[in-house]
C-alpha positions in Angstrom: 0.0 0.0 0.0 1.3 3.5 -1.1 0.7 6.1 1.4 1.3 9.9 0.8 4.3 11.0 2.9 2.5 14.3 3.4 -0.4 12.8 5.1 2.1 11.0 7.6 3.4 14.6 8.1 0.2 16.0 9.1 -0.7 13.0 11.4 2.6 13.5 13.1 1.6 17.3 13.6 -1.7 16.3 15.1 -0.3 14.0 17.7 2.7 16.2 18.6 0.5 19.3 19.0 -2.3 17.3 20.8 -5.4 17.9 18.5 -6.6 18.8 15.1 -6.9 22.8 15.8 -3.3 22.7 17.1 -1.9 20.6 14.4 -3.6 22.7 11.8 -2.0 25.7 13.4 1.5 24.4 13.5 1.3 23.5 9.8 -0.5 26.7 8.6 -3.5 25.0 7.4 -7.2 25.1 8.1 -8.9 22.7 10.7 -11.4 21.3 8.1 -8.5 20.5 5.6 -6.7 18.5 8.4 -9.7 16.6 9.3 -10.4 15.5 5.8 -6.8 14.4 5.5 -7.3 12.2 8.6 -10.5 10.9 7.1 -8.9 10.1 3.8 -5.8 8.4 5.3 -8.2 6.2 7.8 -10.4 5.4 4.9 -7.2 4.0 2.8 -5.8 1.9 5.5 -9.3 0.6 6.7 -8.5 1.3 10.4 -8.9 4.4 12.9 -5.8 6.5 13.8 -7.4 8.0 17.0 -9.7 6.6 19.5 -13.4 7.9 18.8 -14.6 10.5 21.6 -11.4 11.0 23.5 -10.6 14.5 24.2 -7.8 15.3 23.9 -7.1 13.1 20.8 -5.5 9.8 21.6 -3.7 8.0 18.7 -4.3 4.4 18.4 -1.3 2.1 18.3 -1.4 2.2 14.5 -1.7 5.9 14.7 1.2 6.5 16.8 3.2 4.0 14.7 2.5 6.1 11.6 3.2 9.5 13.4 6.6 8.3 14.3 7.1 7.8 10.5 5.7 11.1 9.8 8.4 12.7 12.0 11.0 10.9 10.1 9.4 12.3 6.8 9.2 15.8 8.5 13.0 15.5 9.4 13.9 14.2 6.1 12.0 17.2 4.4 13.8 19.7 6.7 17.2 18.3 6.2 16.9 18.1 2.4 15.7 21.8 2.4 19.0 22.8 4.3 20.8 20.6 2.0 19.3 22.5 -1.1 20.0 25.8 0.8 23.5 25.0 1.4 24.0 23.9 -2.2 22.3 27.1 -3.6 24.8 29.4 -1.2 27.7 27.4 -2.3 28.4 26.0 1.3 28.3 22.3 -0.7 29.2 21.3 -3.8 32.0 20.6 -6.4 34.7 22.8 -7.7 37.0 22.2 -10.6 39.8 24.4 -10.9 42.7 24.4 -13.1 45.7 26.6 -13.7 49.2 26.9 -14.4 51.5 24.9 -12.2 53.6 27.3 -10.7 50.9 29.6 -9.5 48.5 26.5 -8.5 51.3 25.1 -6.3 52.9 28.3 -5.1 49.7 30.3 -4.3 46.4 28.7 -5.2 46.8 25.5 -3.1 47.2 27.4 0.3 44.1 29.3 -0.9 42.2 26.3 -1.2 43.1 25.0 2.2 42.2 28.3 3.7 38.8 28.1 1.5 38.1 24.7 3.0 38.5 25.9 6.7 35.5 27.8 6.2 33.6 25.5 3.7 34.8 22.1 4.4 31.9 20.5 2.5 32.9 21.8 -0.8 35.1 19.3 -2.7 37.8 21.2 -4.8 39.5 19.4 -7.7 42.6 20.8 -8.8 44.4 20.2 -12.0 47.3 21.6 -14.1 47.3 23.3 -17.7 48.1 26.3 -19.7 46.1 28.7 -21.4 44.9 27.0 -24.6 44.1 23.5 -22.9 42.2 25.2 -19.8 40.3 27.3 -22.2 39.0 24.4 -24.2 38.0 22.7 -20.9 36.0 25.7 -19.9 34.1 25.4 -23.2 33.5 21.8 -23.1 32.2 21.9 -19.6 35.0 19.8 -17.8 36.4 22.8 -15.8 34.7 25.4 -13.8 37.3 28.0 -13.4 41.0 28.7 -14.9 43.5 30.8 -13.0 45.8 31.9 -15.7 48.1 34.6 -16.8 46.9 36.3 -19.9 47.5 39.3 -22.2 44.5 41.3 -22.8 44.5 40.6 -26.4 44.3 36.6 -25.3 41.0 36.7 -23.7 38.5 34.8 -25.8 35.1 36.7 -26.4 33.1 33.9 -25.2 34.6 33.8 -21.7 34.9 36.2 -18.9 38.3 37.1 -17.3 38.8 38.8 -13.8 42.2 40.0 -13.2 43.6 39.4 -10.0 47.2 40.2 -10.0 49.4 42.2 -12.4 52.5 40.2 -13.8 55.7 40.7 -11.4 58.6 38.4 -11.7 61.9 38.3 -9.8 65.2 36.6 -9.7 64.8 33.8 -7.1 67.6 32.3 -5.0 68.2 30.4 -1.8 67.9 32.2 1.4 71.6 32.9 2.3 72.7 33.1 -1.2 75.9 35.0 -1.6 74.3 37.7 -3.9 72.0 38.5 -1.1 74.8 39.9 1.0 75.8 42.4 -1.7 74.6 45.9 -1.7 74.2 46.2 -5.5 74.0 43.1 -7.8 75.6 43.6 -11.0 75.6 41.5 -14.2 79.3 40.2 -13.5 77.9 39.1 -10.3 75.1 37.1 -11.7 76.8 35.7 -14.8 78.9 33.3 -12.3 75.9 31.5 -11.4 73.7 28.5 -13.2 70.1 28.8 -13.9 67.1 26.8 -13.3 64.7 26.7 -16.3 61.1 26.0 -16.1 59.3 23.8 -18.6 60.0 25.1 -22.2 56.3 25.1 -23.0 55.4 27.4 -20.0 55.0 31.2 -20.1 57.5 31.5 -17.2 60.4 29.9 -19.6 59.9 33.0 -21.9 59.9 35.1 -19.1 63.2 33.9 -18.2 64.5 34.5 -21.6 63.3 38.0 -21.7 64.6 38.6 -18.2 68.1 37.5 -19.3 68.0 39.6 -22.3 66.9 42.7 -20.4 69.7 42.4 -18.0 72.2 41.5 -20.7 72.9 38.0 -20.0 73.7 36.8 -23.5 75.6 33.5 -22.2 74.2 31.6 -19.2 74.3 28.2 -18.0 71.3 26.2 -17.3 71.9 23.2 -15.2 68.2 22.2 -14.3 65.1 22.5 -16.1 61.5 21.2 -16.2 60.1 19.8 -13.0 57.6 20.9 -10.7 57.6 23.8 -8.4 58.7 21.5 -5.6 61.6 20.3 -7.6 62.6 23.7 -8.6 62.4 25.1 -5.1 64.5 22.0 -3.4 67.3 22.4 -6.1 67.1 26.2 -5.4 67.3 25.8 -1.8 70.1 23.5 -2.1 72.4 25.3 -4.3 73.5 28.5 -5.6 71.4 28.4 -8.9 69.1 31.4 -9.7 65.7 31.3 -11.5 62.7 33.4 -12.3 59.5 33.1 -10.6 56.3 35.2 -10.0 57.0 37.6 -7.2 53.6 36.2 -5.6 55.0 32.7 -5.4 58.4 33.7 -3.7 56.6 36.1 -1.4 53.9 33.4 -0.4 56.9 31.0 0.2 58.9 33.3 2.3 57.6 31.9 5.6 59.3 28.6 4.7 62.6 30.5 4.7 64.1 28.5 1.9 64.2 31.0 -1.1 64.2 34.8 -1.5 64.2 37.4 -4.2 67.2 39.5 -5.4 66.6 43.2 -5.1 67.0 43.6 -8.8 64.4 44.9 -11.4 64.2 42.7 -14.3 61.2 44.0 -16.0 57.5 42.4 -15.8 55.6 40.5 -18.2 52.8 42.2 -20.1 50.1 40.1 -18.6 47.7 39.8 -15.6 46.8 36.7 -13.6 43.2 36.2 -13.5 40.4 33.9 -13.2 38.8 32.7 -16.3 35.2 31.5 -16.4 32.2 30.4 -18.9 29.6 32.5 -17.8 27.4 30.2 -20.3 27.7 27.4 -18.4 25.3 26.0 -15.8 25.5 27.9 -12.7 27.8 26.6 -9.8 27.2 28.2 -6.4 30.2 26.5 -5.1 32.6 27.8 -8.0 31.0 31.2 -7.7 31.7 31.4 -3.8 35.5 29.9 -4.6 35.9 32.5 -7.4 34.9 35.2 -5.0 37.1 34.1 -2.2 40.1 33.8 -4.7 39.5 37.4 -5.9 39.2 38.8 -2.2 42.5 36.8 -1.3 44.4 38.0 -4.2 43.3 41.7 -3.4 44.8 41.3 0.0 47.9 39.5 -1.4 48.3 42.6 -4.0 48.4 44.9 -1.3 50.9 43.1 1.1 53.2 42.6 -2.0 52.9 46.3 -2.7 53.7 47.2 0.7 56.6 44.7 0.8 58.3 46.1 -2.3 58.1 49.6 -1.0 60.0 48.5 2.0 62.5 47.0 -0.2 65.2 48.7 -2.2 64.6 47.7 -5.7 67.0 48.7 -8.4 
């Protein structure tokens, strides 16, 4: 026998509040409509749910058993409503975010951890890629957000790009590197050290080439290339090698006391780090909330970086 779960909820309200009138008030319904529901339910099951002539109403054993089930239905309905509300507000859900490896490992991973301190029920799936591949994934719906550095002319017309940080690179070295003890770093000082090169297909590799050309370093030695940010930092921290990294990555890693930035201006790439999204995709409230969090965190990071640069001597 199939019973309407709404009828069980009504029965539970009558039992819990001690009468038809009280149950109707609790449910925001009229007393006659509640009475009709009880009559329909009794007719369907072929047995009384309340002892006749008893005031206040006293449920039969069957009526009490069904009221218990009605309370479970009511609780399940309430829980389902709360879950829907949490989903709509981005407090639960699933976010697929991709980005360039150096930024994802150097900055974004820590932001994900901070985000999940407040939103522990949001699952974040992080992946890696460069602009072309990430743009394709946004278009085919396998990615919610991409955090990538782009020039203004590179932003596709069908996607939205929200800049979060201007391009700023530095020459990075280990904490305690001999060059950090010099008051003024010159090209001859730099030329005696070998370099770590990012993957050749990354924007950072082209930044390294431009930075070396800018400071006049025509002949330079590379003795480590490719690898993840973790491997680059490990080699950097254990040697006197130099490399080019985004200043935001070096800044965020300063607490680990492994790498530092040389106080030498090398020029900045003509691009912005930003959040790329497909506004035509089905709305994902958790992704919206994560995007807003990332934007606010980078606003704070940008201010801290600007203040730190003002406190340092940059030449």
